[in-house]
C-alpha positions as CSV (number, residue, x, y, z in Angstrom):
1,M,-62.3,-28.7,-41.0
2,T,-59.0,-27.5,-39.9
3,P,-57.7,-24.7,-41.5
4,A,-54.9,-25.3,-44.0
5,R,-51.1,-24.3,-42.7
6,P,-50.0,-21.2,-44.0
7,R,-47.1,-21.5,-46.4
8,T,-43.7,-20.4,-44.9
9,R,-42.3,-17.4,-46.9
10,P,-39.1,-18.8,-48.9
11,A,-37.2,-15.6,-47.5
12,A,-38.5,-16.2,-44.0
13,L,-37.2,-19.5,-44.1
14,A,-33.9,-18.8,-45.4
15,A,-33.3,-16.0,-43.0
16,A,-34.0,-18.6,-40.0
17,L,-31.9,-21.3,-41.5
18,A,-29.0,-19.0,-41.7
19,S,-29.5,-17.6,-38.0
20,A,-29.5,-21.3,-36.8
21,L,-26.1,-21.9,-38.3
22,L,-24.6,-18.8,-37.1
23,L,-26.1,-20.0,-33.7
24,V,-24.4,-23.8,-34.0
25,L,-20.8,-22.1,-35.5
26,T,-20.3,-19.2,-32.6
27,S,-21.2,-21.9,-29.8
28,A,-18.3,-23.8,-31.0
29,L,-15.9,-20.8,-30.5
30,P,-13.9,-20.7,-27.3
31,A,-14.9,-17.8,-25.0
32,A,-13.4,-14.1,-25.9
33,A,-10.6,-13.8,-22.8
34,A,-12.0,-11.0,-20.6
35,P,-9.9,-7.7,-20.3
36,A,-6.8,-8.1,-18.4
37,P,-7.0,-6.1,-15.3
38,T,-4.9,-2.9,-14.7
39,R,-1.6,-3.5,-12.5
40,Y,-2.6,-0.4,-10.4
41,G,-6.0,-1.6,-8.5
42,A,-9.5,-2.1,-8.9
43,Q,-9.5,-1.8,-12.7
44,V,-9.1,1.7,-13.0
45,P,-6.8,2.7,-15.9
46,I,-4.2,5.6,-15.5
47,T,-5.5,8.3,-17.3
48,S,-4.2,11.4,-15.2
49,R,-0.6,10.9,-16.1
50,A,1.7,9.2,-18.5
51,A,3.4,6.8,-16.3
52,T,3.2,6.0,-12.5
53,P,6.0,7.5,-9.8
54,V,7.5,3.8,-9.7
55,D,7.1,3.5,-13.3
56,T,9.0,6.6,-13.9
57,H,11.7,6.7,-10.9
58,G,12.4,3.2,-10.2
59,Q,14.7,2.1,-7.1
60,L,15.4,5.1,-5.2
61,R,18.6,5.6,-3.6
62,V,20.0,8.5,-1.5
63,C,23.1,10.4,-3.4
64,G,24.9,13.0,-1.6
65,T,22.1,15.0,0.4
66,K,19.1,14.1,-2.1
67,L,16.7,11.5,-2.9
68,C,17.4,10.2,-6.6
69,D,15.7,7.8,-9.1
70,R,17.2,4.8,-10.7
71,H,19.0,7.5,-13.3
72,G,20.7,9.4,-10.4
73,T,18.6,12.3,-11.0
74,P,17.0,14.2,-8.0
75,V,13.4,13.8,-7.2
76,Q,11.0,15.0,-5.0
77,L,8.2,13.1,-3.7
78,R,4.9,14.6,-2.4
79,G,2.0,12.5,-0.7
80,M,-0.1,11.7,2.4
81,S,0.2,9.8,5.4
82,T,-2.2,7.5,6.9
83,H,-3.9,8.1,10.3
84,G,-2.9,5.1,12.8
85,T,-4.2,2.0,11.3
86,Q,-6.0,0.7,14.7
87,W,-8.4,4.0,14.0
88,Y,-8.7,4.5,10.8
89,A,-8.6,1.2,8.5
90,Q,-11.6,2.0,6.9
91,C,-10.5,5.4,5.1
92,L,-7.8,3.0,3.4
93,T,-9.8,1.5,0.3
94,D,-9.2,0.4,-3.0
95,A,-11.4,3.4,-4.1
96,S,-9.6,5.9,-1.6
97,L,-6.3,4.8,-2.9
98,D,-7.5,5.0,-6.2
99,A,-8.1,8.6,-5.6
100,L,-4.9,9.4,-4.0
101,A,-3.2,8.1,-7.0
102,H,-5.1,9.0,-9.8
103,D,-7.0,12.1,-8.6
104,W,-4.6,13.6,-6.0
105,R,-1.7,12.4,-8.4
106,A,0.5,11.5,-5.3
107,D,3.8,9.9,-5.4
108,V,3.8,8.4,-2.1
109,L,1.8,6.9,1.1
110,R,3.0,6.5,4.2
111,V,1.7,3.3,6.5
112,S,1.6,4.7,9.8
113,T,1.7,1.6,12.3
114,Y,1.4,2.7,15.7
115,V,3.4,0.6,18.3
116,Q,1.3,1.9,21.4
117,E,-2.3,3.3,21.9
118,G,-3.9,0.2,20.5
119,G,-1.5,-0.6,17.9
120,Y,0.9,-3.2,17.2
121,E,1.8,-4.1,20.5
122,T,-1.7,-5.5,21.4
123,D,-1.8,-7.6,18.2
124,P,1.4,-7.9,16.3
125,A,0.5,-10.3,13.1
126,H,-3.2,-8.3,13.0
127,F,-1.0,-5.1,12.5
128,T,2.1,-6.6,10.3
129,A,-1.0,-8.2,7.8
130,L,-2.8,-4.9,7.8
131,A,0.6,-3.0,7.0
132,D,1.5,-5.8,4.5
133,R,-2.0,-5.1,2.8
134,L,-1.6,-1.6,2.5
135,I,1.9,-2.0,1.1
136,R,0.5,-4.4,-1.9
137,Q,-2.7,-1.8,-2.6
138,A,-0.3,1.2,-2.7
139,S,2.4,-0.5,-4.8
140,D,-0.6,-2.1,-7.2
141,R,-1.2,1.7,-7.9
142,G,2.6,2.5,-8.6
143,L,2.9,4.7,-5.4
144,Y,6.1,4.6,-3.2
145,V,5.7,3.3,0.3
146,I,6.8,4.8,3.5
147,V,6.7,1.8,6.0
148,D,6.2,4.4,9.3
149,W,7.0,2.7,12.8
150,H,4.9,5.2,14.4
151,M,6.5,5.1,18.0
152,L,5.5,7.9,20.1
153,E,5.0,7.3,23.6
154,P,7.5,6.0,24.9
155,G,9.7,8.6,23.3
156,D,12.8,6.3,23.5
157,P,12.9,4.3,20.6
158,M,14.9,1.4,22.6
159,A,11.5,0.8,24.3
160,N,10.3,-1.1,21.4
161,L,13.8,-2.6,20.2
162,D,12.8,-6.1,20.0
163,R,9.2,-5.3,18.5
164,A,11.0,-3.0,15.8
165,R,13.2,-6.3,15.0
166,T,10.9,-8.4,14.8
167,F,8.3,-6.3,12.4
168,F,11.0,-5.1,10.3
169,T,12.3,-8.6,9.8
170,D,8.8,-9.6,8.7
171,I,8.1,-6.5,6.5
172,A,11.4,-6.2,5.0
173,S,11.4,-10.1,4.0
174,R,7.7,-9.8,2.5
175,H,8.9,-7.0,0.1
176,K,12.4,-7.5,-0.5
177,D,11.8,-7.3,-4.1
178,R,10.0,-4.2,-4.4
179,V,11.7,-1.3,-5.5
180,N,9.2,1.3,-4.2
181,V,9.6,0.8,-0.1
182,L,11.3,3.0,2.2
183,Y,11.4,2.3,6.1
184,E,10.9,4.9,8.6
185,I,12.3,3.3,11.7
186,A,11.1,5.7,14.7
187,N,8.6,8.1,14.2
188,E,9.5,10.9,16.8
189,P,12.0,10.3,19.3
190,S,11.6,12.6,22.3
191,G,13.0,12.9,25.7
192,V,16.3,10.9,25.0
193,S,20.0,12.2,23.5
194,W,20.8,11.9,19.9
195,S,23.4,9.2,20.8
196,R,20.5,7.0,21.7
197,I,19.0,7.6,18.9
198,K,21.6,6.9,16.8
199,D,22.3,3.5,18.5
200,Y,18.9,2.1,18.1
201,A,19.4,3.3,14.0
202,E,22.6,1.2,14.1
203,R,20.9,-1.6,15.6
204,I,17.5,-1.6,13.4
205,I,19.5,-0.9,9.8
206,P,21.3,-4.2,9.6
207,V,17.9,-6.1,10.5
208,I,16.2,-4.3,7.2
209,R,19.5,-4.7,5.1
210,A,19.7,-8.5,5.5
211,A,16.5,-8.7,3.9
212,D,16.4,-5.6,1.6
213,P,19.7,-4.0,1.1
214,D,18.7,-1.6,-1.5
215,A,15.9,0.4,0.1
216,P,16.7,4.0,1.6
217,V,15.8,4.0,5.5
218,L,14.4,7.1,6.9
219,V,15.9,7.7,10.6
220,G,13.8,9.9,13.3
221,T,15.8,12.7,15.1
222,R,15.7,14.5,18.3
223,A,12.5,15.9,20.1
224,W,9.8,14.7,17.8
225,S,11.7,14.6,14.5
226,S,12.7,18.2,14.9
227,F,16.7,17.9,14.8
228,G,16.5,18.7,18.7
229,V,14.8,22.3,17.9
230,S,12.0,21.4,20.4
231,E,14.6,20.5,23.0
232,S,16.6,23.5,22.4
233,A,19.2,21.6,20.1
234,D,19.7,21.8,16.6
235,E,20.7,19.9,13.2
236,S,24.6,20.5,14.2
237,E,24.4,17.3,16.6
238,V,23.3,14.7,13.5
239,V,25.5,17.1,11.3
240,N,28.4,16.3,13.5
241,D,27.6,12.7,14.2
242,P,25.9,10.6,11.7
243,V,24.7,7.1,11.7
244,D,27.2,4.5,10.6
245,A,25.4,3.5,7.7
246,S,24.8,4.2,4.0
247,N,21.6,4.8,2.0
248,I,19.7,6.5,4.6
249,M,17.9,9.9,5.4
250,Y,17.2,12.1,8.6
251,T,13.5,12.9,9.2
252,F,12.0,16.5,10.0
253,H,8.7,17.1,11.1
254,F,6.4,20.5,11.7
255,Y,2.8,22.1,12.0
256,A,2.9,25.2,10.6
257,A,0.8,27.1,12.6
258,S,3.3,25.9,16.1
259,H,6.8,25.7,14.4
260,R,7.8,28.7,12.9
261,D,11.2,30.6,11.8
262,E,13.5,28.9,14.1
263,Y,12.5,25.5,12.8
264,L,12.4,26.3,9.1
265,A,15.6,28.0,9.3
266,A,16.9,24.6,10.8
267,L,15.4,22.6,8.0
268,S,17.2,24.9,5.4
269,R,20.5,24.6,7.1
270,A,20.2,20.6,7.6
271,A,19.2,20.2,4.0
272,D,22.4,21.6,2.5
273,R,24.2,19.4,4.6
274,I,22.7,16.0,5.1
275,P,19.9,14.2,3.2
276,V,16.5,15.5,4.7
277,F,12.9,13.6,4.1
278,V,9.7,15.3,5.8
279,T,7.8,12.3,6.4
280,E,5.3,14.3,8.5
281,F,3.8,18.1,8.4
282,G,0.7,19.9,8.8
283,T,-0.7,23.3,8.2
284,Q,-2.3,23.5,11.9
285,N,-0.6,23.3,15.3
286,Y,1.4,20.7,16.8
287,A,-1.5,18.6,17.8
288,G,-2.9,18.4,14.2
289,D,-5.6,20.7,15.2
290,G,-7.0,24.2,15.2
291,A,-6.6,27.2,12.6
292,D,-4.8,26.5,9.2
293,D,-1.8,28.8,8.6
294,F,-1.5,28.3,5.0
295,P,1.0,31.2,4.3
296,M,3.5,29.9,7.0
297,A,3.0,26.4,5.3
298,R,3.7,27.6,1.9
299,R,6.9,29.0,2.6
300,Y,7.6,25.4,3.9
301,L,6.6,24.3,0.8
302,D,8.4,26.9,-1.2
303,L,11.4,26.0,0.7
304,M,10.8,22.1,0.1
305,A,10.4,22.6,-3.6
306,R,13.6,24.8,-4.0
307,K,15.6,22.0,-2.3
308,Q,14.2,19.1,-3.5
309,I,13.0,17.8,-0.1
310,S,10.3,15.1,0.0
311,W,7.3,15.5,2.0
312,V,4.1,13.7,3.3
313,N,1.2,15.4,4.8
314,W,-0.8,14.4,8.1
315,N,-3.3,12.8,7.1
316,F,-5.5,11.0,5.2
317,S,-8.4,10.1,7.3
318,D,-11.7,11.6,8.5
319,D,-10.5,12.3,12.1
320,H,-12.6,15.3,13.6
321,R,-9.1,17.3,13.7
322,S,-8.3,19.9,11.3
323,G,-5.6,18.1,10.2
324,A,-7.3,15.0,8.8
325,V,-8.1,15.8,5.2
326,F,-11.8,14.3,5.0
327,Q,-14.8,15.7,6.5
328,P,-16.3,13.3,9.4
329,G,-18.1,10.6,7.8
330,T,-16.7,10.3,4.7
331,C,-14.9,7.0,5.6
332,A,-17.9,5.3,6.6
333,G,-20.1,6.5,3.6
334,D,-17.2,5.4,1.5
335,G,-16.5,8.8,-0.1
336,P,-17.1,10.4,-2.5
337,W,-12.9,10.1,-2.5
338,T,-12.3,12.1,-5.7
339,G,-12.7,16.1,-6.2
340,T,-13.2,18.4,-3.2
341,A,-16.8,18.0,-1.8
342,S,-15.6,15.7,0.9
343,L,-12.6,17.5,2.1
344,K,-12.0,20.0,4.8
345,P,-10.2,23.6,4.0
346,A,-6.5,21.4,5.0
347,G,-7.5,18.8,2.2
348,V,-8.4,21.2,-0.3
349,W,-5.2,23.0,0.1
350,I,-2.8,20.2,0.2
351,R,-4.6,18.2,-2.6
352,D,-3.9,21.2,-4.9
353,R,-0.5,21.3,-3.7
354,I,0.0,17.6,-4.9
355,R,-1.7,18.1,-7.9
356,T,0.6,21.3,-8.7
357,P,3.9,20.0,-10.4
358,D,6.5,22.1,-8.2
359,G,3.7,21.7,-5.0
360,S,4.0,25.5,-3.9
361,R,1.6,27.0,-6.5
362,G,-1.4,29.1,-4.6
363,A,-1.9,31.1,-1.6
């Protein structure tokens, strides 16, 4: 004898019918739109600053001896330079650049495309594409970008004139509509006269201006961008014979453990006469290695804060030298990128300088 089927309770039957009706109705509705990605990369919201540097300042231009924003107000950019992208591209990821923008609160990334030493000359298409990618990644995070033509050896920029024309034509054409790009046309000229460097600049600047007429251009100076001090000259040769172009700045590089009062004084004098951008410096010796001299570096940073000289530190990688901010192995391990656990002493120090409003707090 088959047992009688149990009766369904009225309340349970009503609940089942209601659930079925709800399923039918909701399945007919369009799917909810996914949250729109942030403009600043890798779905990372801006939580550490009210606005990005580019949101705040817009198109930069040179006004007198200063770098000014779209309102004509002098600004001081502070940030980091990559190492050579032929060696350390693995250090430049969405996560590491998020950290630079949001945790470090940098304003600017300098993208260093070496010409020699296994760089651009070996594969122009590859290194142009790599620079292009990094410019886009930094731009997505609201950072300014310095496109650094990192010529070092040979020291005569004319040796790479044709390559520079090709590279800057390509990059400026791709990014002509951006307001956040600056062009550094010769990293560290050496062993040549200022007139030779000036001639090079006056040939390359029109190449950039043909595509991007509004971007500031940064011109390297004699003797590894020391205003000639490292070759027994000084800033007067640039002051007395400037490049025939507008909206340009002159670059100065220093390494605190090697470049002492004579260099600091030249920087101070030059900044009162011509527009200066410190596109590379370190707290170590001129090789970016050895013991950190934080007190001397602090003197430079105090001067640059007073005179609103923008600066970029060397370098955002995990190279074994003391000037690379990350401990060896950080890049291969994909971080950690935020905080200070992966940083060398120079990294801890420079991160704090960037995060501090005037860039000069601390020892």
